[in-house]
N, C-alpha and C positions, 0 to 999 in steps of 0.2 A: 437635147440629148436624144439619141436614137432609142428605139424600143428595145433593141438587143442590149444596149449598154445599161438601160434601166433594169432589165431583168437580171443582168449579171450582178448589179449592185445589191439587189434584193437577196439573191442567193448568198452573196458574201456576208451580208448582215445576219442572215439566218444561221450560217455556219458559225459565226462568232458567238451568237447567243447560245447555240448548242454547246460550244466549247466552254462557255462561262458556267453553264449549269453543271457540266461534268466536273469541272474544278471544284465548284461549291459542294457537290455531293461527296467528293473525296475528302475535302476538309472536314465535313460533318462526321465521316467515318473515323477520321483521325481523332477527333474530339471524343467520340464514343469509346474508342480504344483507350484513350488516356483516362477516361472516367473508370473504365474497367480496372485499369491499373491502380486507380485510387482506391477502389474497393479492396483490392489485395492489400494495399497499405493499411486499410482499416483493420484487416485481419491481423496484420503484424502488430498494430497498436493494441488490439484487444488481447493478443497473447502476452504482450509486454505487461499490460495491466494485470492479467492473471498472475504472472510471475511476481509482480510487486505485492499483490495480495497474499501470496504464499509466503513471501518474506515477512509480512506483517504477522501472520500466524506463528511463524517460527520465533518471533520476538515475544510471544505470549508466555513462553516458558520462563523467561528471565523475570517477567513481571510477577508470576506466581511465586517464584523463589524470593523476590523482594517482599512479597506479602508475608511469607513464612518468617523472614527475618524480622519484620516489623512486629509480628505476633510474639516472637520470642522475647524481644526487647520490652514490649508492653507487659507481657505476662511476668517477666522477671521483676520489673519495677513494681507492678501491682502486688505480686506475692511478697516482696520484701516489705512493702508498706503494710500489708495485712499482718505480718509478724510483729512489726514495731507498734502498730496501733493495738494489736491484741495484747501485747505485754502491758501497755498502758491501761487497757481495760481490765486486765486481770488484777492490776494493782489498785486502780482508782474507782472501779465500778461500784455503784451504790447498792445494786441488787446482786443476789447470787447468780441469777441467770445471765447477767451481763458479764460478770467476772468469769463464769464458766465458759461462755461463748468466746470471750477473749483468749482464754487458755487453749480452747479448741483451735482457734486461728493460729496460734503460735505452733502448736503441734502439727497440724495438717499442712500448713503452708511452708513450714520449715522443711518438711519431707518433700513436698512438691518442688520447692526451690532447688533442693539438692539434685533431684532427678532432671529438672530443666537445665541446670548448669552442666550436668554430664552430657546431655543430648546436644546442647549448644556448643560445647567444647569440641565434640566430635565433628561438628560442621564448620569449625574454624570461627565460630562466633564468640564474642566476649560480652556477656550480659553485664548490666550496670551493677556496681557494688555499693552505691550510695544513693540515698533518696534525692530526687530532683526537687526543684523549688516548690512545685505544687504540693507534693506530699510532705515536705518539711513544714509548709504552712498549715497543713491539716494537723500535723503533730503538735505544733505550737498552739493552735486553736483549742485542741482537746486538752492539752496540758494545763491551760488556764482555767478549765472548768472543773467542777466538783459536784458530788451528789447527784440529784435527779437531772440537773442540767447536763452533766457529763453523759449520763446514760442515754438521755434523749438524743443528744448530738451524735454520739457514737453509733447508736442503733440506726439513726437516719443515714449516716455515712455508710455503714455496712450494707444497708438495704440497697442503696443506690449503686455501690461498688459491685455487689454480687449480681445484680441484674445485668450490668454491663459485662461482667466476667463470663457469666453463663452464655450470653449472646456471642461473645468473641470466641469462646472455646467451642461452641456449637458450630460456628462458621469454619473454624480451622479444622475441626474433626471431620467435616463433610467436604470441604473444598481445598484442604491443604495439599501442596504439591510434594513436599518432602515426607516420605513414609514414616520416618522416626518422629518428626515433630507432630505429624498428624496423629500418630499413635499416642504420644504424650497427651495431646489435647483430649483424645477419646477416653483415656484411662483416668484423667483428672476431672473430667466433666461431672461424673456422678457425685463426687465429693463437693464440688461447687454448688451443684443443685441441692444437695442436702444442707449446705450452709445457708443457701437462700431460703429454704423452707424454715430452718431454725430461726433465722433473724426475722422472718416475716411473722412467725408465731410470737416472738418476743415483742415485736412492734405492735401487733394486734392486742396483745395482753396489756401493754402499757396504755394503749388508747382506751381499752375497757376500764382499766383501773382509774384512769383520769376521769372518765365519764360516770364512774360509780356503778357500772353494770357488771363488774367482774364476778361478784359473788352470785348474782342471779344466773349468769351464764354457766358458772361452775355447777350450780345446783341443778340446772336443766340437763347438763351433760351427764350428771350422775344418775338421772332418772332412767 
C-alpha cells in the first residue's frame, strides 16, 4: 500500500469516528428531553393525587351525618330504656332514694325522648319504638331481683349507663354536624350530668352503709 493510500484510510476512519460521536451526543439529548417530559408527567400525577385527596375531604361530610344518625338511634334507645328501668325502680326499689331516682328517670327521660323524636322526625329519621335484646335482658334481670339486691344492681347499672351517656352527649355537643341534633345534645347534657352526680352519691352512700361508716361520715359533715 502506498503512503498516500494509507493516509487516506486514516482520514476516513477519523471521519467515521467523529460521525459516531455526533450521533451518540444527539441520542443523549433526546433521552434528556424525554426525561424532562417525564417530569412534566410527574406534575400531572401530583395534580391528580391532589384532586383525589380533595374528593376524600368532600366525603367527610357524609361520614359526620352518619355519626349524627347513629347518635340519635343510640340516644333514643338509651332514653327509652332509662324510662322503663326507672318505672321498675320506682315500684320495686327498697330504699326511698332509689325509688325517687327511678321516678326522676321516668320524668326527665320521657321529656327528652319526646324532644329527640321531634328532632329526628324533622330529619327524616325513625327512632326505635321498642327495646332491643340487650335492654330487654337488663329489664328481665332486674325484674327477677328484689330488696337490697335490686337496689344494688339498679344503681350499678345506672352509674355505668350515665357515664357512657354523658361521654356520648359531650361528643355530639362538640363535634356534631347537624345543628339541631347538636343543640339537642347540648341542652340535654346538663340533665344527664346531674343524673350522674345523683346516682354517684347514691352509690357512695350505699357503699358507706355497707361498710358501717355512714353514721360517722354524716356526723363529720354536720360539724
